[in-house]
C-alpha positions in Angstrom: -11.4 -3.3 1.8 -12.1 -2.2 -1.9 -14.1 -4.3 -4.2 -13.7 -5.4 -7.7 -16.1 -2.7 -9.0 -14.1 -0.1 -7.1 -10.9 -1.5 -8.6 -12.4 -1.3 -12.1 -13.5 2.5 -11.4 -10.2 3.1 -10.5 -8.3 1.8 -13.5 -11.1 3.3 -15.7 -10.4 6.7 -14.3 -6.6 6.4 -14.8 -7.1 5.3 -18.1 -9.4 8.2 -19.0 -7.4 10.7 -17.5 -4.2 9.7 -19.5 -6.3 9.5 -22.7 -7.6 12.9 -22.2 -4.1 14.3 -21.6 -3.1 12.4 -25.0 -5.7 14.0 -27.1 -4.3 17.5 -26.9 -0.7 16.8 -25.8 2.5 14.5 -26.2 3.1 12.5 -23.1 6.5 11.5 -22.1 7.6 9.4 -19.2 11.2 9.9 -18.1 13.5 8.0 -15.8 16.9 6.4 -15.5 16.0 3.1 -15.9 13.2 2.2 -18.7 10.3 -0.1 -18.7 12.0 -2.7 -21.2 15.6 -4.3 -21.2 17.1 -5.8 -24.4 19.4 -8.7 -23.7 21.8 -10.1 -26.2 21.3 -13.7 -26.7 24.0 -16.4 -27.4 23.0 -16.3 -30.9 23.6 -12.5 -31.0 20.1 -11.8 -31.2 18.3 -9.0 -29.3 15.4 -9.9 -26.8 13.3 -7.5 -25.3 12.0 -8.1 -21.5 9.8 -6.0 -19.0 11.9 -4.3 -16.7 11.2 -5.0 -13.2 10.7 -2.1 -10.4 8.1 -0.2 -8.8 7.6 2.5 -11.4 7.3 0.0 -14.4 4.9 -2.0 -12.3 2.9 0.9 -11.3 2.4 2.3 -15.0 1.8 -1.4 -16.6 -1.9 -0.2 -16.9 -0.8 2.3 -19.4 1.3 0.3 -21.6 -1.5 -0.1 -24.3 -1.5 3.8 -24.7 0.5 5.8 -27.1 3.0 7.6 -25.1 6.8 7.6 -25.4 9.2 6.6 -22.3 12.8 7.9 -22.3 15.3 6.3 -20.4 19.1 5.4 -20.1 20.6 2.9 -22.2 21.6 0.7 -19.5 23.0 -2.7 -20.6 25.0 -3.6 -23.6 21.7 -4.6 -25.3 20.1 -1.2 -25.0 23.0 0.4 -26.2 23.1 -1.7 -29.2 19.6 -0.9 -29.7 20.1 2.9 -29.2 22.9 3.0 -31.7 21.0 0.9 -34.3 18.2 3.4 -34.2 20.4 6.5 -34.2 18.5 8.2 -31.1 15.1 7.6 -32.7 11.9 6.2 -30.8 11.1 2.6 -31.3 7.8 0.8 -30.7 8.1 -1.8 -27.7 7.5 -5.1 -29.4 6.5 -6.7 -26.1 2.9 -8.1 -26.7 0.4 -5.7 -25.3 2.8 -2.7 -25.6 1.7 0.2 -27.7 4.2 2.8 -26.1 7.3 3.8 -27.8 10.8 3.7 -26.1 13.8 6.2 -26.7 17.1 5.4 -25.2 19.4 8.2 -24.0 23.0 7.1 -25.0 26.1 8.6 -23.2 29.6 7.4 -22.7 30.2 4.8 -20.0 32.8 7.1 -18.5 30.3 9.8 -18.3 27.4 7.4 -17.1 30.0 6.2 -14.4 30.4 9.7 -13.1 26.6 10.5 -13.3 25.6 7.4 -11.4 28.6 5.8 -9.5 30.1 9.1 -7.9 27.3 11.6 -8.0 24.0 9.7 -8.0 24.5 6.9 -5.5 27.5 7.8 -3.0 26.4 11.5 -2.8 22.8 11.9 -3.6 21.3 8.8 -2.2 23.4 9.1 1.0 22.3 12.6 1.6 18.7 11.7 0.8 18.6 9.1 3.3 20.5 10.9 6.0 23.5 8.3 6.1 26.3 10.7 6.2 28.4 10.8 9.4 28.9 14.3 9.4 32.3 14.4 11.2 33.9 12.2 8.6 31.7 11.9 5.4 31.0 13.3 2.7 34.3 14.8 1.6 33.4 17.0 -1.4 36.9 17.1 -3.3 37.5 17.8 -7.0 36.1 14.4 -8.1 32.7 15.6 -6.8 32.8 18.5 -8.8 34.1 16.9 -11.7 31.2 14.2 -11.4 28.8 17.2 -11.3 30.2 19.2 -14.3 31.0 16.1 -16.5 28.8 13.6 -15.3 25.5 14.5 -13.8 24.8 17.8 -15.6 25.8 16.3 -19.1 23.5 13.3 -18.7 20.5 15.5 -17.6 21.5 17.8 -20.5 21.0 14.6 -22.6 17.7 13.7 -21.3 16.5 17.2 -21.8 17.7 17.3 -25.3 16.2 14.2 -26.2 12.9 15.4 -25.0 13.2 18.7 -26.9 14.1 16.6 -30.0 10.8 14.7 -29.8 8.7 17.7 -28.9 10.0 19.2 -32.3 8.8 16.6 -34.2 5.2 16.4 -32.7 2.3 19.2 -33.4 1.3 18.9 -29.8 2.7 20.7 -26.8 4.4 18.2 -24.4 3.4 16.9 -21.0 6.4 15.4 -19.1 6.6 13.5 -16.1 10.1 12.8 -14.8 11.1 10.3 -12.0 13.5 10.6 -9.2 16.7 12.0 -8.1 18.8 11.0 -11.2 17.1 13.8 -13.3 17.0 17.1 -11.0 18.2 19.4 -13.6 15.8 18.4 -16.5 12.8 20.5 -15.5 15.0 23.6 -15.6 16.6 23.0 -19.0 13.0 22.0 -20.4 11.5 24.9 -19.1 14.2 27.1 -20.9 13.7 25.5 -24.0 9.9 24.7 -24.1 8.1 27.4 -21.7 4.6 25.8 -22.7 5.7 22.3 -21.4 3.8 20.9 -18.5 6.3 19.2 -16.3 5.8 16.9 -13.4 8.5 15.2 -11.2 7.7 12.4 -8.6 10.8 12.0 -6.2 10.8 8.2 -5.0 13.3 8.9 -1.9 13.0 11.0 1.1 13.9 14.8 1.1 16.1 15.7 3.9 16.0 19.1 5.8 17.7 22.1 4.6 20.5 21.8 7.3 21.4 18.5 5.8 21.6 19.9 2.1 24.1 22.3 3.3 26.4 19.7 3.6 26.5 19.9 -0.4 28.3 23.1 -2.2 25.9 26.1 -2.4 25.9 26.2 -6.2 24.9 22.5 -6.4 22.3 22.5 -3.9 20.6 26.0 -5.4 20.6 24.9 -8.8 18.8 21.6 -8.0 16.2 23.4 -6.0 16.1 26.1 -8.9 15.3 23.4 -11.6 12.7 21.4 -9.5 10.5 24.5 -9.0 10.4 25.0 -12.8 8.1 22.0 -12.6 4.4 22.3 -12.6 4.0 19.9 -9.9 6.9 18.1 -7.6 5.4 15.3 -5.8 6.7 13.4 -2.7 5.9 10.3 -0.8 4.7 12.0 2.4 4.4 15.3 3.7 7.4 15.3 5.8 9.2 15.6 2.5 6.9 18.4 1.3 7.7 20.3 4.2 11.6 19.8 4.0 11.3 20.7 0.1 9.5 24.0 0.6 12.2 24.8 3.6 15.0 23.9 1.1 13.6 26.4 -1.5 13.1 29.3 1.1 16.7 28.8 2.3 18.5 28.2 -1.1 16.8 30.1 -3.7 16.6 33.9 -3.3 13.6 35.7 -4.2 11.4 32.7 -4.3 8.2 33.3 -2.5 7.2 29.9 -0.4 3.5 29.4 0.7 3.6 26.5 3.3 -0.4 26.8 3.5 -1.1 26.2 -0.2 2.5 24.2 -0.8 3.5 26.4 -3.3 6.6 28.0 -4.5 7.0 31.2 -6.9 10.1 32.1 -8.8 10.1 34.7 -11.4 6.4 34.6 -12.0 6.5 30.6 -12.2 4.6 28.7 -9.4 5.0 25.2 -8.6 2.6 23.1 -6.4 4.4 20.7 -4.2 2.2 17.5 -3.2 2.6 14.1 -1.2 1.5 11.2 -3.4 2.2 7.9 -1.4 2.9 5.1 -3.8 0.9 2.1 -3.3 1.4 -1.6 -4.6 -0.4 -3.7 -6.9 -2.2 -6.0 -5.0 -3.3 -8.5 -7.5 0.2 -8.9 -8.9 1.7 -9.2 -5.5 -0.7 -12.1 -4.8 -0.2 -13.6 -7.8 3.4 -14.1 -7.2 2.9 -15.3 -3.7 0.4 -18.0 -4.8 2.2 -19.2 -7.9 3.5 -22.6 -8.3 7.1 -21.4 -8.1 6.2 -19.9 -4.6 4.3 -22.9 -3.4 7.6 -25.0 -4.1 9.5 -22.3 -1.9 6.5 -22.6 0.7 7.0 -26.5 1.3 11.0 -25.8 1.7 10.2 -23.2 4.2 8.0 -25.1 6.4 10.8 -27.6 7.2 12.8 -25.0 9.1 9.8 -23.1 10.8 9.4 -23.2 14.7 6.3 -21.8 16.7 7.0 -18.2 15.8 8.6 -16.6 12.7 10.0 -13.1 12.3 10.7 -12.0 8.5 12.6 -9.2 7.1 13.1 -8.4 3.3 15.7 -5.6 2.2 18.4 -4.8 0.1 21.7 -5.0 2.1 22.5 -1.3 2.5 22.9 1.0 5.6 19.8 2.9 5.2 17.7 -0.3 5.6 19.1 -0.7 9.5 19.4 -4.5 9.2 22.1 -4.5 12.0 20.1 -2.5 14.6 17.2 -5.1 13.9 19.4 -8.2 14.5 20.8 -6.5 17.7 17.1 -6.0 19.0 16.4 -9.8 18.3 19.6 -10.7 20.0 18.0 -8.8 23.2 14.9 -11.0 22.6 16.8 -14.2 22.9 19.2 -13.1 25.7 16.1 -11.9 28.0 13.6 -14.7 27.1 15.4 -17.8 27.1 12.2 -19.9 27.2 11.8 -19.0 23.3 15.2 -20.5 22.4 14.3 -23.0 19.6 11.0 -21.7 19.2 11.4 -18.7 17.2 13.1 -18.2 13.7 14.0 -15.1 12.0 14.0 -15.5 8.2 16.1 -12.6 6.8 16.0 -12.0 2.9 18.8 -9.6 2.1 19.6 -8.7 -1.5 23.0 -7.6 -2.2 23.3 -4.1 -3.4 25.6 -1.6 -4.9 28.4 -4.2 -3.9 30.9 -1.8 -6.1 30.7 0.9 -3.5 32.9 0.6 -0.3 30.3 1.4 2.2 28.1 -1.1 1.1 30.6 -3.8 0.9 31.8 -3.1 4.3 27.9 -3.0 5.7 27.3 -6.4 4.1 30.3 -7.8 5.9 29.1 -6.4 9.1 25.5 -8.0 8.5 27.3 -11.4 7.8 29.5 -11.0 11.1 26.3 -10.1 13.2 24.0 -13.2 11.9 27.1 -15.5 12.6 27.6 -14.4 16.1 24.0 -14.5 16.8 23.8 -18.2 15.5 26.9 -19.1 17.1 26.0 -17.6 20.5 22.5 -19.2 20.7 22.0 -21.8 18.0 22.8 -25.5 18.3 22.6 -28.5 15.8 19.0 -28.7 15.4 18.2 -24.8 15.3 19.6 -21.6 14.0 18.1 -18.4 15.1 18.7 -16.5 12.1 18.2 -18.2 8.7 19.8 -15.9 6.2 19.1 -15.6 2.3 21.5 -13.5 0.3 20.0 -13.5 -3.1 17.6 -11.5 -5.3 14.6 -13.9 -5.2 11.4 -12.1 -4.8 9.3 -15.2 -5.2 10.9 -16.7 -2.4 10.7 -13.7 -0.2 6.7 -13.4 -1.0 6.4 -17.2 -0.1 8.0 -16.5 3.3 5.9 -13.6 4.0 3.0 -15.9 4.4 4.4 -17.6 7.6 5.4 -14.1 9.4 4.2 -13.7 13.1 6.0 -10.5 13.0 7.4 -8.4 9.9 10.3 -6.2 10.8 10.5 -2.9 8.8 13.0 -0.6 10.7 14.7 1.6 8.0 16.6 4.6 9.0 15.0 6.5 6.3 12.8 5.2 3.4 10.9 7.2 0.6 8.1 4.7 0.9 8.9 1.0 1.5 6.6 -1.3 -0.4 7.6 -4.3 1.8 5.6 -3.1 4.6 2.6 -3.2 2.3 3.1 -6.2 0.6 3.4 -8.3 3.5 0.1 -7.8 5.1 -1.9 -8.7 1.9 0.0 -12.1 1.4 0.4 -13.2 4.9 -1.6 -16.0 6.2 -1.2 -15.8 10.1 -2.5 -12.1 10.9 1.1 -11.3 11.5 2.0 -7.9 13.1 3.9 -5.1 11.5 6.6 -3.6 13.5 7.3 -0.4 11.6 10.1 2.4 11.8 8.2 5.8 12.0 10.9 7.0 9.5 9.5 4.8 6.6 7.6 6.5 4.1 4.7 4.1 4.7 4.5 5.0 8.4 1.9 8.1 8.1 -0.4 5.7 5.9 -0.1 2.5 8.0 0.5 3.8 11.5 -3.0 2.8 12.9 -2.2 -0.8 12.2 1.5 -1.1 13.2 3.6 -1.1 16.3 6.0 1.9 15.6 9.7 2.1 16.6 12.3 4.6 16.3 14.9 3.3 14.1 18.0 3.8 16.4 16.0 2.6 19.3 17.4 -1.1 19.7 15.8 -1.6 23.2 12.4 -0.1 21.7 12.5 -2.5 19.0 13.1 -5.5 21.1 10.1 -4.7 23.0 8.1 -4.2 19.9 9.0 -7.7 18.8 8.3 -9.4 22.0 5.0 -7.4 22.3 3.9 -8.5 18.7 4.9 -12.2 19.5 2.7 -12.0 22.8 -0.2 -10.4 21.2 -3.4 -12.0 21.3 -5.0 -13.2 18.0 -8.0 -10.7 18.2 -5.8 -8.0 18.4 -3.6 -9.3 15.6 -6.5 -9.5 13.4 -7.9 -6.0 14.2 -4.6 -4.5 13.2 -4.4 -6.8 10.0 -7.8 -5.5 8.9 -6.8 -1.8 9.5 -3.6 -2.4 7.3 -5.4 -4.2 4.4 -8.2 -1.8 4.1 -5.7 1.0 3.7 -3.2 -0.8 1.3 -6.3 -1.8 -0.8 -7.8 1.7 -0.8 -4.6 3.4 -1.8 -3.1 0.9 -4.0 -0.8 1.5 -7.0 -3.5 2.3 -9.5 -4.8 5.1 -6.5 -1.1 6.5 -6.9 -0.9 6.9 -10.6 -4.2 8.1 -10.8 -3.4 11.0 -8.4 -0.5 12.0 -10.3 -2.0 12.0 -13.6 -5.2 13.8 -12.2 -2.4 16.6 -11.2 -1.1 16.6 -14.7 -4.4 16.8 -16.1 -5.4 19.8 -14.5 -2.7 21.8 -16.4 -3.5 20.1 -19.7 -6.9 21.3 -19.8 
């Protein structure tokens, strides 16, 4: 396990790398959602608050440095700030922040097409292998329109915003772009600012090229062509690196793909393709789990606990595979009647993208199977599943302390940070049952019980094995997980990315 001096060294290395970049270059971090949200109060004043999310938490140590973060104006408070400053950068007024913010402001209609038609129902489903190919997707004119008048214009607005800031600076830019919302920005930047250093980190899985062929050829080719205008493009695991290289070889004519060196060269420009698995901030996670509010939730949860506790924490969306997890639990109850009343499944399920039809339907199916299992096996004193349908991170962290089994069985994930948060707060040497298709599996495989996401029988057997596992074996697996999670935490991840960037800045 990493000690305090190692943590300090990692943090110092990160700050040094970023400070070195800033000496010779302007640094821009670019994402759909930014690090600060502006809220309008009842008195019509605007109050800034730090955003939530993995990227904001990961880069929090850098907030005392002088870079610029460019993001979409999301809520009305952000949009008002963007209009007030007419596209200029503003210094974050949150204590401890020294970076600047710039909002990209597009019409609500354009953003709707960008986000609600192209990014979420199309790209998100593609990346997570969530289509049922005989029926979905159906690429009609609305998709073409969302690409042409939504996705591309928003990406163009981001590129123009970055270019505008670069023109004000006497330093060449280094640009770090996050995720699938902004695939077209690298190509637009490279065309206008050839000397820019561009890095893109993609947080979600990259499917194999055959799956990408469900999209129109022009769209998939332009996405790949733009991404290989970066200097480095990074993914959560090596599977995604291979899939990306294959996609470039398949879709981009005249590209030269080197699978050994993990590079793609097009028209004399070479991009390096890397895997950089994202970690967690262990200190922040543990502080939340040990907070007074978390302890209040602990006291409430203790009243419903039985001899054994299974926990899952997910957004309610099809890629999380919640229903198959519950079906495996139903097999556990059917085949082992002696455990009835002695096990409880605490399921923390956050409603997600409720405006999308597929998500609405999946939420209903989750509610139905919870009710069916509780009605079939429960009684007036005990319900086998206790569902929590709200976005209460502190309550979920409190529950993680109690699990004997943490079930994380997504169909496909870029990383899955829950699988890393659980082991560092759990107090019972609980066992992690983890899908082989979770992005964290490659890192954590030596300390988990692996399952195939579609294998309900195998998931049932893993749950039973975990519940029957001797404490000595549980402790050994726990130690493996905590060592790995501690060694490769969020600072380790951020330092890897900025070390990659610094190589090009020297």
